[in-house]
C-alpha positions as CSV (number, residue, x, y, z in Angstrom):
1,X,-17.6,-0.6,21.1
2,X,-19.5,-1.3,24.3
3,X,-22.7,0.0,22.7
4,X,-22.3,-2.2,19.6
5,X,-21.6,-5.3,21.8
6,X,-24.6,-4.6,24.0
7,X,-26.8,-4.8,20.9
8,X,-25.4,-8.2,19.9
9,X,-22.6,-7.3,17.5
10,X,-19.2,-8.9,17.6
11,X,-16.6,-6.2,17.7
12,X,-12.8,-6.6,17.3
13,X,-10.3,-3.7,17.4
14,X,-7.2,-5.1,15.7
15,X,-3.8,-3.7,16.7
16,X,-1.9,-3.3,13.5
17,X,1.8,-4.1,13.1
18,X,3.1,-0.7,14.1
19,X,1.6,-0.9,17.6
20,X,4.6,-1.0,19.9
21,X,7.2,-2.0,17.3
22,X,8.7,-0.8,14.0
23,X,7.8,-2.8,10.9
24,X,9.6,-2.8,7.6
25,X,6.7,-2.8,5.1
26,X,3.1,-1.9,4.8
27,X,2.2,-5.6,4.4
28,X,3.9,-6.2,7.8
29,X,1.8,-3.3,9.2
30,X,-1.5,-4.8,8.1
31,X,-0.6,-8.5,8.7
32,X,-2.6,-8.7,12.0
33,X,-5.7,-7.6,10.1
34,X,-5.2,-10.2,7.4
35,X,-4.6,-12.9,10.0
36,X,-7.9,-11.9,11.8
37,X,-9.9,-12.0,8.6
38,X,-8.3,-15.4,7.6
39,X,-9.5,-16.8,11.0
40,X,-13.1,-16.2,10.1
41,X,-15.3,-18.9,8.7
42,X,-16.3,-18.6,5.0
43,X,-19.9,-17.8,5.8
44,X,-19.1,-14.9,8.1
45,X,-19.5,-11.2,7.0
46,X,-17.8,-8.2,8.4
47,X,-18.1,-4.4,8.4
48,X,-14.6,-3.0,8.2
49,X,-14.0,0.4,9.8
50,X,-10.9,2.5,9.1
51,X,-10.1,5.9,10.6
52,X,-7.7,8.4,9.0
53,X,-4.6,6.4,7.8
54,X,-6.5,3.3,8.7
55,X,-8.4,3.8,5.4
56,X,-5.4,2.4,3.6
57,X,-5.3,-0.7,5.8
58,X,-8.9,-1.6,5.2
59,X,-8.6,-0.9,1.5
60,X,-5.9,-3.7,1.1
61,X,-8.0,-5.9,3.3
62,X,-11.0,-5.4,1.0
63,X,-8.8,-6.3,-2.0
64,X,-7.7,-9.5,-0.3
65,X,-11.0,-10.5,1.3
66,X,-13.9,-9.1,-0.9
67,X,-16.0,-12.2,-0.2
68,X,-16.0,-11.5,3.6
69,X,-16.4,-7.7,3.7
70,X,-20.0,-6.6,3.3
71,X,-19.2,-2.9,3.6
72,X,-16.2,-0.7,4.5
73,X,-16.6,2.5,6.5
74,X,-14.0,5.2,6.0
75,X,-14.0,7.7,8.8
76,X,-12.3,11.0,7.8
77,X,-9.8,8.6,6.0
78,X,-7.9,8.0,2.9
79,X,-10.1,6.0,0.4
80,X,-8.0,5.3,-2.7
81,X,-9.5,4.7,-6.1
82,X,-8.8,1.7,-8.4
83,X,-7.0,3.8,-11.0
84,X,-4.0,5.2,-9.1
85,X,-1.6,3.9,-6.5
86,X,-2.9,4.7,-3.0
87,X,0.2,7.0,-2.5
88,X,-1.4,9.5,-4.9
89,X,-4.0,10.6,-2.3
90,X,-1.3,10.5,0.4
91,X,1.1,12.7,-1.6
92,X,-1.6,15.2,-2.3
93,X,-2.4,15.5,1.4
94,X,1.2,15.9,2.4
95,X,1.9,18.5,-0.3
96,X,-1.2,20.5,0.8
97,X,-0.1,20.7,4.5
98,X,0.6,24.2,5.6
99,X,3.8,24.7,7.6
100,X,1.9,26.1,10.6
101,X,0.1,22.7,10.8
102,X,3.3,20.9,11.7
103,X,3.6,22.7,15.0
104,X,5.8,20.5,17.2
105,X,5.5,17.3,15.1
106,X,8.8,15.6,14.2
107,X,9.3,14.2,10.8
108,X,12.0,12.0,9.3
109,X,12.9,12.2,5.6
110,X,14.6,10.0,3.0
111,X,15.6,11.3,-0.4
112,X,13.5,14.4,0.2
113,X,10.3,12.4,1.0
114,X,8.8,12.0,4.5
115,X,9.1,8.5,5.9
116,X,7.6,8.9,9.4
117,X,6.2,11.4,11.8
118,X,5.9,11.6,15.6
119,X,3.1,13.8,16.8
120,X,3.9,16.6,19.2
121,X,1.9,17.4,22.4
122,X,0.8,20.8,21.2
123,X,-0.3,19.4,17.8
124,X,-2.4,16.7,19.5
125,X,-4.0,19.2,21.9
126,X,-4.8,21.8,19.3
127,X,-5.4,19.8,16.1
128,X,-6.5,16.3,17.0
129,X,-8.0,16.1,20.5
130,X,-9.5,19.5,20.8
131,X,-13.1,18.1,20.9
132,X,-12.2,15.3,23.4
133,X,-12.0,15.0,27.2
134,X,-8.6,16.0,28.8
135,X,-8.0,12.4,30.0
136,X,-8.3,11.2,26.4
137,X,-5.5,13.5,25.4
138,X,-3.3,12.6,28.3
139,X,-3.7,8.9,27.5
140,X,-2.8,9.5,23.8
141,X,0.4,11.4,24.9
142,X,1.5,8.3,26.8
143,X,0.9,6.0,23.9
144,X,2.4,8.1,21.1
145,X,5.1,6.6,18.9
146,X,6.5,7.4,15.4
147,X,4.2,6.5,12.6
148,X,5.5,5.4,9.2
149,X,4.0,6.5,5.9
150,X,5.1,3.6,3.7
151,X,4.9,5.9,0.6
152,X,7.1,3.7,-1.5
153,X,5.0,0.6,-0.7
154,X,1.8,2.4,-1.5
155,X,3.1,3.8,-4.8
156,X,2.8,0.5,-6.6
157,X,0.3,-0.1,-9.4
158,X,-2.4,-2.7,-9.2
159,X,-2.6,-2.8,-5.4
160,X,-6.4,-2.3,-5.7
161,X,-8.5,-3.7,-8.5
162,X,-12.0,-2.9,-9.6
163,X,-13.1,-6.6,-9.5
164,X,-12.1,-7.0,-5.8
165,X,-11.7,-3.7,-3.9
166,X,-14.0,-1.9,-6.2
167,X,-16.8,-4.5,-5.7
168,X,-17.2,-3.8,-2.0
169,X,-19.7,-1.2,-0.8
170,X,-18.1,1.9,0.8
171,X,-19.4,4.4,3.2
172,X,-17.6,7.7,3.9
173,X,-18.0,9.6,7.2
174,X,-17.2,13.3,7.0
175,X,-16.0,14.8,10.2
176,X,-16.7,18.5,10.3
177,X,-14.2,20.6,12.3
178,X,-11.4,18.1,11.6
179,X,-8.1,20.1,11.6
180,X,-6.0,17.1,10.7
181,X,-7.7,15.9,7.5
182,X,-9.7,19.0,6.8
183,X,-13.2,18.9,5.2
184,X,-11.8,20.1,1.9
185,X,-9.5,17.1,1.7
186,X,-12.3,14.8,2.8
187,X,-14.5,16.1,0.0
188,X,-11.6,15.6,-2.5
189,X,-11.3,11.9,-1.4
190,X,-15.1,11.5,-1.9
191,X,-14.9,13.0,-5.4
192,X,-11.8,10.9,-6.2
193,X,-13.6,7.6,-5.3
194,X,-17.3,8.2,-4.8
195,X,-18.7,5.9,-2.1
196,X,-22.2,4.3,-1.9
197,X,-23.2,6.7,0.8
198,X,-21.9,9.7,2.8
199,X,-22.6,10.6,6.4
200,X,-21.6,13.9,8.0
201,X,-21.1,14.5,11.7
202,X,-21.0,18.2,12.7
203,X,-18.5,19.2,15.3
204,X,-16.8,15.9,15.4
205,X,-13.2,16.9,14.9
206,X,-10.6,14.2,14.0
207,X,-11.1,11.8,16.9
208,X,-14.8,11.2,16.4
209,X,-14.6,7.8,18.2
210,X,-14.0,9.9,21.3
211,X,-15.9,13.1,20.7
212,X,-19.1,11.5,19.2
213,X,-18.7,7.9,20.4
214,X,-22.4,7.2,20.9
215,X,-23.5,8.9,17.7
216,X,-20.9,7.0,15.6
217,X,-21.8,3.7,17.4
218,X,-25.5,4.1,16.5
219,X,-24.5,4.9,12.9
220,X,-22.3,1.8,12.6
221,X,-25.2,-0.3,14.0
222,X,-27.4,1.1,11.3
223,X,-24.8,0.3,8.7
224,X,-24.4,-3.3,9.9
225,X,-28.2,-3.7,9.8
226,X,-28.5,-2.5,6.3
227,X,-25.5,-4.1,4.6
228,X,-25.1,-7.5,6.3
């Protein structure tokens, strides 16, 4: 973010509703993002960036504020289409998870479906932060909390429409070496909802904002210059 700010861009990292407290619905979870976008003047334009599960948050924001969002960048993220409920991509991902990937993660279930997960230390070190500095991993361990899936909320029809969500330009960033959302799944998401452009970062792993921070900042600057 510091690089983008140094080049004159306004950058805001919005803490979503699950940061530090449990929330009941997905709308509660993304309410801080909605409030931020509502606070902007009608002539402002933004680049929305969503990483991993955050792709779902920016998707609903695009649906609500298509007149403000010039382009959305999905970084190794869910990027649902306009035909199916967003939960379709989520369910495919969860069904394709191999048992050995769970490692020391802790899941909660309701009626046979996963409702939340808390990431384990070994999983974070081996699967998520393996391309990052040790201090990044240690900080992440201190901040970890259970994350909800909101599958029931995201299984509703007409959450995303072609006229609104579908009208906003989309960029997908493929992170090679990602052990959490592997490249095969990322390619499936791209085929399921083809974006306007695709950018691939070799050796990024899942936490590209830490492992390739300068590279991804330069690319976001390029995106902002071309789309706004």
